[in-house]
C-alpha positions, -999 to +999 in steps of 0.1 A: -694-309+433-698-285+404-696-247+408-734-245+403-740-269+432-719-250+457-734-222+477-720-188+467-693-172+488-710-150+513-697-114+513-698-110+550-685-082+572-656-104+584-646-112+548-647-075+539-625-067+569-600-094+559-599-080+523-594-045+535-566-054+559-549-075+532-549-047+508-536-022+533-509-046+543-499-053+507-496-016+500-475-011+531-452-040+521-448-025+486-438+008+503-413-010+525-395-024+494-395+011+478-381+030+508-362+002+526-365-010+562-354+023+579-385+044+574-410+016+582-393+001+613-375+012+644-348-016+641-312-007+648-278-024+649-286-033+685-322-045+680-322-062+646-352-084+652-386-068+660-423-073+657-423-092+625-397-117+637-415-122+671-450-126+658-451-133+621-421-156+621-413-173+655-449-173+667-464-182+633-440-212+629-450-225+663-487-221+657-483-241+625-471-271+645-506-285+645-499-299+610-471-323+620-486-330+655-520-341+642-506-359+612-484-379+635-512-387+659-536-397+632-514-416+607-487-431+629-502-435+663-536-447+650-558-418+660-581-425+631-611-410+650-594-376+645-590-381+607-616-353+600-593-327+615-562-337+595-569-317+564-577-284+581-546-288+603-524-294+573-539-264+554-534-242+585-498-254+587-491-249+550-504-213+551-485-207+583-453-216+567-461-195+536-467-166+559-434-173+577-415-172+544-434-140+534-426-123+567-390-134+563-387-118+529-403-086+541-382-084+573-348-091+556-327-061+546-317-078+514-341-107+507-327-113+472-297-129+490-318-158+503-305-180+475-272-182+494-288-206+519-292-230+489-258-226+472-236-219+502-237-248+528-226-232+560-229-261+585-219-238+614-250-216+611-283-226+627-301-205+601-287-228+574-306-258+589-337-237+595-338-225+559-335-260+545-360-275+569-386-248+562-381-253+524-384-291+527-413-290+551-432-265+529-429-290+500-441-318+523-471-298+534-480-290+498-478-328+490-499-336+520-526-311+508-524-323+472-550-351+476-576-324+485-568-306+452-570-339+432-603-348+449-617-314+441-613-320+404-620-358+406-586-367+392-588-403+404-560-417+383-537-390+393-547-395+430-537-432+427-504-423+410-498-398+438-500-425+465-479-448+444-450-425+435-448-397+461-429-420+486-400-422+461-400-384+459-398-383+497-369-408+497-351-385+473-357-355+494-346-372+526-315-385+509-305-351+495-313-334+528-290-358+546-262-350+522-267-313+525-266-314+563-238-339+567-217-339+535-212-376+542-217-402+515-219-429+542-248-412+560-265-403+528-263-439+515-276-452+549-306-430+548-314-439+512-311-476+519-332-475+551-360-454+536-361-475+504-363-507+525-391-492+546-412-485+515-405-519+499-416-537+531-448-516+533-456-523+497-451-560+502-474-560+531-448-570+556-453-537+574-486-519+578-494-492+553-516-462+556-537-459+525-550-424+534-515-408+532-481-423+524-464-430+557-430-417+546-446-384+537-459-381+572-426-391+588-407-366+566-430-338+578-425-347+614-387-349+610-383-316+591-407-297+615-391-312+647-356-302+635-362-265+628-387-259+657-358-266+681-331-249+661-351-217+662-344-217+700-307-223+693-305-189+675-308-171+708-281-191+726-255-170+708-270-138+722-256-123+754-283-096+755-312-119+765-326-118+801-318-149+823-356-154+825-356-166+790-319-174+782-313-211+789-294-240+775-328-257+773-342-230+750-341-253+719-361-280+738-384-253+752-392-240+717-399-276+705-421-285+735-441-253+733-447-259+696-460-294+703-481-281+731-497-253+711-503-274+679-534-292+692-547-261+708-545-243+675-564-271+658-591-269+684-593-231+681-594-233+643-622-259+643-643-238+667-638-205+648-646-220+614-680-232+626-698-202+611-680-206+578-692-242+574-726-235+588-723-265+611-719-272+647-684-281+658-675-317+663-674-313+701-668-350+708-638-351+684-624-319+696-628-330+732-608-361+725-579-338+715-584-317+746-582-346+770-545-349+764-538-312+768-535-311+806-506-335+805-489-317+776-493-283+792-483-297+826-451-311+812-442-278+795-449-259+828-427-284+847-398-279+822-401-241+824-402-240+862-375-266+867-352-248+843-356-215+863-349-233+896-319-253+885-303-222+869-308-202+901-327-173+885-359-175+906-352-141+921-353-126+886-390-135+883-401-122+917-388-087+911-411-059+901-400-054+866-416-053+832-398-085+822-410-104+853-445-092+847-443-105+811-431-139+824-460-141+848-484-133+821-473-163+802-475-185+833-510-173+842-522-180+806-508-216+808-524-223+842-557-210+830-555-231+799-545-262+819-573-257+844-599-253+817-587-283+797-588-303+829-624-292+837-641-292+803-676-292+819-669-262+842-686-240+815-705-250+784-682-273+766-678-251+735-670-220+756-645-240+777-627-253+747-626-219+731-611-202+762-587-230+769-573-231+734-571-194+731-552-191+764-527-217+753-521-199+720-517-166+737-492-181+761-469-191+732-473-157+716-462-141+749-433-165+752-420-158+717-424-120+721-406-123+755-376-141+739-374-118+709-384-084+722-391-080+759-362-101+771-336-083+749-317-055+765-289-035+747-280-006+769-259+012+743-290+016+720-324+032+726-350+007+737-368-008+707-404+001+702-421-012+670-430+013+644-467+016+637-461+004+601-446-028+615-479-035+631-497-027+598-475-051+578-478-079+604-515-076+607-518-074+569-498-106+565-520-124+590-551-112+573-538-125+540-534-159+555-569-159+570-584-147+537-565-175+518-578-201+544-614-188+540-613-190+502-596-224+501-621-241+524-649-227+502-635-239+469-618-272+480-631-302+501-611-294+532-643-302+552-659-329+530-689-330+553-696-293+546-695-299+509-719-328+512-743-307+532-741-279+506-753-301+478-778-321+497-806-302+482-794-312+448-801-349+456-765-360+453-735-361+475-705-342+461-682-367+478-698-396+460-675-389+430-645-391+453-653-425+467-640-443+436-607-425+441-604-436+477-614-472+470-590-473+441-562-463+463-573-486+491-576-516+469-545-509+448-523-540+447-491-539+467-460-540+446 
């Protein structure tokens, strides 16, 4: 599609609000770097993690899980009927990780020392593994989104070269990551040999190969995301200030399962909310196929949470009349509401049911992350932490920047190819027609 064939970007009220919030947030962030953390936060030596950590980092990283969950379901487990949601899920995940990195830079007292995670390999620190996984997975997400960029500019030869050579880049990344994490030449050599053998077998046709996306790329994304989603929970196991309601040896597993649970809900929510942007009705049948698995996923997560409380003997902590117990029950109610709506999709108009169910699931994870990071923390020797209003401004500003970037990208790139096709239908030609040679070239490329 040429620029003249695409409909102009509508300067809507929502877009104006996003621009305004982004500008205000950017100005506040610049002010933070001028005056330091003190004047713009209420953080202390006792409460070193606040609103930005709870919402813009821990919650954001969980909501971005839709990328690796949907990529795995579609390209590994054969959910090809859901292929249309893969690009938007990957874009949302990529922007989510960029926002995580941005919030980390804003929230760190000395962000210029981040390079130490690269040059100093501290294998005893969970943050070391998180830092490397986030860097690696961000690169993977960029590579997963690259075909959209190449299709936008009809770079068919480059697209074919991408599918041919990106697996070798992934093999190099996995090999180097193994050496960084283990320091073992034996493990590093084993990973290199195994991944190289895997790719050779696929190229020779001995193992099935996904022509839409290099399989090693998808597997690397799943691995990197899985590792750090759980390790983020490990960070809180070294704290003795966290309420027993949230402190648990299972916290890494709970963090991972909650991310897997909320990933599909985030995809459903995103598809419903972008209906107006694409001027199309949402693909209710496709979205419903995602939703049908959600009662089992949410049910499993609820079972883990309840069993953890029972076996640790802290049931009485959640029946007391306290702010922490009330916050816990808020999460539980949101999960039950989401489960009930997903299990009864026709209880209301299908679109409304899906919207409410996905929103309740997303809010439940937000409540859980805030509970672990803020509500559940208690340091008696310091005044209770209450976020500074500028922390809210910076957090909302970062979120607005992400939403604004998403809005612009889906307009200028074929994230939703069917929307681009409909935009140029009046011109008498399909914009995706020029992309078909690229797809066929990749599909028909001879196996090496």
